[in-house]
N, CA, C and O of each residue as an XYZ file, in Angstrom:
460
protein
N      20.002    -12.633    -13.483
C      20.771    -12.381    -13.105
C      20.172    -12.569    -10.881
O      19.307    -13.383    -10.558
N      20.686    -11.901    -10.110
C      20.461    -12.687     -8.615
C      19.622    -11.388     -8.352
O      19.743    -10.549     -9.245
N      18.699    -11.008     -7.189
C      18.904     -9.529     -6.815
C      19.271     -9.824     -5.127
O      20.140    -10.661     -4.883
N      18.559     -9.085     -3.951
C      17.901     -9.164     -3.265
C      16.779     -9.385     -3.148
O      16.450     -9.356     -1.962
N      15.494     -9.739     -4.230
C      14.332    -10.221     -3.836
C      14.696    -11.125     -3.881
O      15.122    -11.574     -2.817
N      14.796    -12.166     -5.343
C      15.712    -13.559     -5.428
C      15.482    -14.111     -4.238
O      14.692    -14.962     -3.830
N      16.630    -13.228     -3.586
C      17.090    -14.001     -2.317
C      16.539    -13.741     -0.958
O      17.092    -14.090      0.085
N      15.110    -12.931     -1.070
C      14.225    -13.268     -0.285
C      13.064    -14.204     -0.662
O      12.444    -14.957      0.089
N      12.873    -13.970     -2.189
C      11.567    -15.439     -2.846
C      12.392    -17.104     -2.096
O      11.761    -18.080     -1.692
N      14.367    -16.891     -2.125
C      14.261    -18.165     -1.744
C      14.721    -18.254      0.221
O      15.535    -18.868      0.909
N      13.911    -17.504      0.385
C      14.588    -16.896      1.863
C      15.592    -16.931      2.771
O      15.699    -17.128      3.981
N      16.996    -16.442      0.951
C      17.841    -16.964      1.654
C      17.749    -15.648      2.503
O      18.227    -15.891      3.611
N      17.247    -14.123      2.401
C      17.172    -12.502      2.845
C      16.091    -12.526      3.412
O      15.153    -12.991      2.764
N      15.736    -11.852      5.344
C      14.474    -11.953      5.918
C      13.846    -10.412      4.647
O      14.182     -9.614      3.771
N      12.598    -10.999      5.619
C      11.924     -9.699      5.030
C      10.616    -10.043      5.612
O      10.432    -11.248      5.778
N       9.726     -9.291      5.937
C       8.477     -9.132      6.805
C       8.042     -9.199      5.499
O       8.309     -8.257      4.752
N       7.134    -10.580      4.905
C       6.693    -11.155      4.632
C       5.053    -10.827      4.504
O       4.367    -11.370      5.370
N       4.333     -9.981      3.498
C       2.174     -9.719      4.682
C       1.685    -10.752      3.756
O       0.469    -10.592      3.645
N       2.112    -11.788      3.009
C       1.807    -11.983      1.724
C       2.423    -13.236      0.722
O       3.650    -13.334      0.722
N       1.832    -13.971      0.071
C       2.654    -14.520     -1.003
C       1.251    -16.266     -1.546
O       0.400    -16.941     -0.966
N       1.798    -16.192     -2.774
C       1.027    -17.595     -2.997
C       1.942    -18.343     -4.230
O       3.163    -18.271     -4.091
N       1.625    -18.772     -4.949
C       2.576    -19.841     -6.057
C       3.385    -18.842     -6.750
O       4.577    -18.963     -7.035
N       2.483    -17.654     -7.041
C       3.023    -17.388     -8.295
C       4.472    -15.497     -7.861
O       5.505    -14.967     -8.272
N       3.141    -15.322     -6.573
C       3.349    -13.545     -6.234
C       4.006    -13.538     -4.807
O       3.521    -14.436     -4.119
N       4.880    -12.861     -4.207
C       5.553    -12.349     -2.830
C       5.119    -11.145     -2.632
O       4.876    -10.639     -3.728
N       4.877    -10.358     -1.683
C       4.362     -9.045     -1.142
C       5.388     -9.109      0.120
O       5.544    -10.168      0.729
N       6.136     -7.819      0.510
C       6.419     -7.651      1.493
C       7.394     -6.207      1.637
O       8.116     -5.867      0.700
N       7.311     -5.303      3.098
C       7.220     -4.325      3.692
C       8.387     -4.327      2.856
O       9.062     -5.341      2.680
N       8.808     -2.470      1.990
C       9.497     -1.763      1.607
C      10.568     -1.130      2.658
O      10.052     -0.236      3.328
N      11.856     -1.363      2.946
C      12.885     -1.733      4.647
C      12.719      0.301      4.176
O      12.401      0.883      5.213
N      12.790      0.817      3.566
C      12.706      1.744      3.187
C      11.744      2.778      2.409
O      11.996      3.583      1.513
N      10.220      2.369      3.264
C       8.974      3.146      3.099
C       8.878      4.495      2.477
O       9.586      5.394      2.932
N       8.349      4.646      1.824
C       7.591      6.001      1.262
C       6.736      6.680      1.518
O       6.606      7.847      1.148
N       5.436      5.564      2.730
C       4.265      5.872      2.521
C       4.248      5.102      4.053
O       5.156      4.281      4.177
N       3.404      5.242      5.156
C       3.312      4.724      6.335
C       2.885      3.219      5.437
O       3.399      2.232      5.963
N       2.240      2.983      4.484
C       2.164      1.572      3.823
C       2.644      1.375      2.431
O       2.169      1.695      1.342
N       3.830      0.695      2.822
C       4.686      0.955      1.214
C       4.796     -0.627      0.854
O       5.935     -0.925      1.210
N       4.236     -1.663      0.378
C       4.725     -3.515      0.379
C       5.097     -3.756     -1.265
O       4.943     -2.833     -2.065
N       5.264     -4.199     -1.405
C       6.004     -4.445     -2.798
C       6.038     -6.165     -3.441
O       6.580     -7.177     -2.998
N       5.138     -5.900     -4.748
C       4.143     -7.622     -4.432
C       5.819     -7.089     -5.807
O       6.195     -6.126     -6.476
N       6.265     -8.605     -5.466
C       7.325     -9.768     -6.419
C       7.114    -10.556     -7.290
O       7.602    -11.594     -6.843
N       6.464    -10.896     -8.828
C       6.397    -12.129     -9.085
C       7.551    -12.741     -9.383
O       8.602    -12.336     -9.880
N       6.999    -14.303     -8.807
C       8.573    -15.324     -8.566
C       9.009    -15.567    -10.248
O       9.992    -16.259    -10.516
N       8.239    -14.974    -11.251
C       8.953    -14.956    -12.629
C      10.104    -14.788    -12.802
O      10.202    -15.608    -13.715
N      11.069    -14.416    -12.697
C      12.838    -13.888    -12.853
C      11.771    -13.708    -14.877
O      11.373    -14.337    -15.857
N      11.908    -11.904    -14.027
C      11.493    -11.181    -15.074
C      12.623     -9.489    -15.023
O      11.934     -8.502    -14.766
N      14.061     -9.203    -15.224
C      14.705     -8.273    -15.122
C      13.602     -6.434    -15.177
O      14.167     -5.722    -14.347
N      12.869     -5.940    -15.566
C      11.788     -5.425    -16.376
C      10.663     -5.303    -16.798
O      10.091     -6.284    -17.274
N      10.114     -4.198    -16.742
C       8.429     -3.936    -17.792
C       9.381     -4.510    -19.720
O       8.670     -4.945    -20.626
N      10.140     -4.435    -19.809
C      10.416     -4.012    -21.320
C      11.118     -5.526    -21.594
O      11.747     -5.536    -22.652
N      11.140     -6.846    -20.834
C      11.373     -8.226    -21.076
C      10.586     -9.109    -21.203
O      10.794    -10.212    -21.710
N       9.181     -8.523    -20.553
C       7.923     -8.877    -20.368
C       7.329     -9.266    -22.187
O       7.468     -8.502    -23.143
N       6.544    -10.935    -22.223
C       6.505    -10.469    -23.280
C       5.002    -10.825    -22.879
O       4.449    -10.997    -21.793
N       4.327    -10.888    -24.956
C       2.779    -10.744    -24.134
C       2.349    -12.049    -24.032
O       1.137    -11.986    -24.241
N       2.849    -13.924    -23.701
C       2.615    -14.682    -23.240
C       2.886    -14.772    -21.772
O       2.495    -15.726    -21.099
N       3.737    -13.499    -21.160
C       3.351    -13.463    -19.926
C       3.144    -12.385    -18.861
O       3.781    -11.944    -17.904
N       1.295    -12.026    -19.793
C       1.204    -10.080    -19.206
C       0.662    -10.260    -17.949
O       0.747     -9.450    -17.026
N      -0.256    -12.025    -17.904
C      -0.115    -11.800    -16.182
C      -0.116    -11.860    -15.832
O      -1.020    -12.167    -15.055
N       1.020    -11.664    -15.696
C       2.306    -11.957    -14.268
C       1.758    -10.155    -13.436
O       1.566     -9.803    -12.272
N       1.687     -9.483    -14.706
C       1.447     -7.702    -14.105
C      -0.234     -7.993    -13.877
O      -0.530     -7.573    -12.758
N      -1.274     -8.501    -14.487
C      -2.052     -8.714    -13.794
C      -2.366     -9.272    -12.277
O      -2.968     -8.825    -11.300
N      -1.718    -10.361    -12.554
C      -1.410    -11.306    -11.161
C      -1.029     -9.787     -9.973
O      -1.536     -9.709     -8.854
N      -0.300     -8.986    -10.408
C       0.611     -8.043     -9.050
C      -0.676     -7.320     -9.262
O      -1.292     -7.318     -8.196
N      -1.154     -6.872     -9.950
C      -2.509     -5.473     -9.837
C      -3.736     -6.425     -8.943
O      -4.383     -6.054     -7.964
N      -3.767     -7.204     -9.360
C      -5.032     -8.431     -8.189
C      -4.937     -8.294     -7.086
O      -5.797     -7.887     -6.304
N      -3.272     -8.799     -6.761
C      -2.802     -9.177     -5.850
C      -2.953     -8.033     -4.666
O      -3.457     -8.093     -3.544
N      -2.193     -6.782     -5.514
C      -1.819     -5.496     -4.659
C      -3.827     -5.152     -4.260
O      -4.217     -4.821     -3.140
N      -4.089     -5.207     -4.600
C      -5.964     -4.766     -4.581
C      -6.461     -5.520     -3.313
O      -7.148     -4.931     -2.478
N      -6.125     -6.767     -3.181
C      -6.386     -7.869     -2.766
C      -6.759     -7.522     -0.909
O      -7.612     -7.439     -0.025
N      -5.259     -7.422     -1.305
C      -4.024     -6.721      0.444
C      -4.648     -5.908      0.797
O      -4.967     -5.948      1.986
N      -5.276     -4.441     -0.283
C      -5.361     -3.342      0.509
C      -6.808     -3.547      1.038
O      -7.168     -3.304      2.190
N      -7.931     -4.240     -0.406
C      -9.297     -4.949      1.390
C      -8.787     -5.752      2.087
O      -8.896     -5.100      3.126
N      -8.354     -6.562      2.366
C      -8.233     -6.996      3.736
C      -8.161     -6.119      4.548
O      -8.735     -5.661      5.536
N      -6.676     -5.876      3.427
C      -6.379     -4.576      5.038
C      -7.143     -3.074      5.890
O      -6.941     -2.313      6.836
N      -8.099     -3.336      4.793
C      -9.309     -2.085      5.300
C      -8.887     -0.805      4.965
O      -9.341      0.126      5.629
N      -7.584     -0.426      3.461
C      -7.428      0.642      3.193
C      -7.713      1.124      2.010
O      -7.301      2.256      1.759
N      -8.472      0.403      1.007
C      -8.614      0.104     -0.400
C      -9.732      1.159     -0.399
O      -9.319      2.156     -0.993
N     -11.243      1.351      0.131
C     -12.168      2.732     -0.098
C     -10.950      4.117      0.214
O     -10.848      4.965     -0.672
N     -10.092      4.250      1.481
C      -9.861      6.185      1.053
C      -8.466      5.544      0.231
O      -7.370      6.099      0.154
N      -8.789      4.436     -0.255
C      -7.508      4.794     -0.858
C      -5.870      4.306     -1.141
O      -5.357      3.812     -0.137
N      -5.005      4.369     -2.316
C      -3.769      4.307     -2.457
C      -3.696      3.574     -3.824
O      -4.438      3.156     -4.713
N      -1.614      3.701     -3.294
C      -1.504      3.883     -5.570
C      -0.340      2.346     -5.878
O       0.236      1.545     -5.142
N      -0.421      2.504     -6.991
C       0.695      1.343     -7.317
C       1.502      2.230     -8.458
O       1.208      3.030     -9.346
N       2.924      1.499     -7.805
C       3.564      2.317     -9.324
C       4.507      0.635     -9.473
O       4.708     -0.279     -8.674
N       4.945      0.906    -11.104
C       5.708     -0.252    -11.006
C       7.150      1.053    -11.599
O       6.820      2.176    -11.980
N       8.254      0.728    -11.571
C       9.126      1.958    -12.653
C      10.264      0.595    -13.493
O      10.560     -0.554    -13.166
N      10.654      1.541    -14.751
C      10.890      0.961    -15.275
C      12.774      1.738    -15.758
O      13.076      2.785    -16.331
N      13.682      0.542    -15.145
C      15.155      1.129    -15.832
C      15.266      1.527    -15.105
O      14.542      1.377    -14.120
N      16.734      2.635    -15.213
C      17.136      3.956    -14.171
C      16.405      5.185    -14.320
O      15.951      5.605    -13.255
N      16.189      5.804    -15.223
C      15.295      6.935    -15.569
C      13.524      6.952    -15.109
O      12.956      7.985    -14.757
N      13.131      6.171    -15.162
C      11.920      5.284    -14.428
C      12.247      5.347    -13.019
O      11.734      6.332    -12.487
N      12.933      4.620    -12.234
C      13.406      5.405    -10.650
C      13.634      3.046    -10.565
O      13.632      2.589     -9.421
N      13.763      2.159    -11.573
C      14.231      0.888    -10.592
C      15.203      0.773    -10.454
O      15.970      0.739    -11.416
N      15.912      0.580     -8.307
C      16.645     -0.242     -7.995
C      16.924     -1.544     -8.346
O      17.934     -1.926     -8.938
N      15.917     -2.274     -7.931
C      16.673     -4.022     -8.412
C      15.492     -4.648     -9.746
O      14.302     -4.791    -10.029
N      16.450     -4.788    -10.076
C      16.358     -4.976    -11.238
C      15.610     -6.963    -11.997
O      16.212     -7.882    -12.552
N      13.789     -6.747    -11.504
C      13.507     -7.815    -10.881
C      12.022     -6.967    -10.936
O      11.740     -6.131    -10.078
N      11.406     -7.199    -11.710
C      10.065     -6.480    -11.433
C       9.247     -6.600    -10.903
O       8.986     -7.799    -10.806
N       8.421     -5.861    -10.315
C       7.582     -5.496     -8.873
C       7.086     -4.521     -9.173
O       7.631     -3.647     -9.848
N       5.522     -4.469     -8.555
C       4.524     -3.961     -7.879
C       4.963     -2.692     -6.357
O       5.509     -3.025     -5.305
N       4.575     -1.501     -6.679
C       4.349     -0.494     -5.117
C       3.647     -0.761     -4.993
O       3.074     -1.297     -5.941
N       2.940     -0.656     -3.632
C       1.426     -0.863     -3.275
C       1.698      1.116     -2.097
O       2.275      0.994     -1.016
N       1.465      1.849     -2.310
C       1.591      3.125     -1.745
C       0.156      3.328     -0.706
O      -0.947      3.644     -1.152
N       0.278      3.223     -0.110
C      -1.573      3.822      0.800
C      -0.718      4.120      2.069
O       0.498      4.000      2.216
N      -1.944      4.659      3.198
C      -2.054      4.653      4.506
C      -2.131      6.142      5.179
O      -2.268      6.518      6.343
N      -1.975      6.851      3.876
C      -2.423      9.002      4.219
C      -2.659      9.863      2.959
O      -2.081      9.485      1.940
N      -3.268     10.737      2.905
C      -2.821     11.136      1.803
C      -1.653     11.092      0.647
O      -0.717     11.638      1.231
N      -1.354     10.872     -0.190
C      -0.672     11.323     -1.202
C      -0.345     12.258     -2.326
O       0.445     11.905     -3.202
N      -0.747     13.086     -2.335
C      -0.979     13.967     -3.267
C      -1.097     13.722     -5.219
O      -1.454     12.839     -5.999
N      -0.554     15.101     -5.272
C      -0.573     14.774     -6.810
C       0.867     13.731     -7.309
O       1.883     13.525     -6.645
N       0.572     13.276     -8.489
C       1.225     12.314     -8.993
C       1.394     13.233    -10.272
O       0.560     13.897    -10.887
N       3.128     12.999    -10.520
C       3.196     13.601    -12.379
C       4.308     14.636    -12.165
O       4.659     15.133    -13.235
N       5.162     15.245    -10.773
C       6.069     15.988    -10.823
C       7.375     15.402    -11.433
O       7.853     14.350    -11.010
N       7.851     16.014    -12.292
C       9.407     15.807    -12.304
C       9.945     14.955    -11.231
O       9.217     14.212    -10.573
N      11.330     15.066    -11.032
C      12.124     14.679    -10.345
C      13.135     16.098    -10.139
O      14.136     16.045     -9.425
């Protein structure tokens, strides 16, 4: 499936890209939920976490590592941040290419209250 994230990866759509390497691209969310809201997206095509195979487990590790490195480089790692991955409709996933949300820049409060 071709998503908005695939189009950003191919540079067919503009994005405020803040990080990129051979495997991952990261850009600011267009509807931020915190002062810092960056999406880390693998260049490997995977619609949901349910599609991840054991041989692809490093994809999620690379996303988390890139997010942690970005937090350190930007100077908010010590204050704290949150990373979130959504899966399918009930999990809040709206773009069907796996991605990690990095949220920071303010106290985020408690997590886990149902909507």
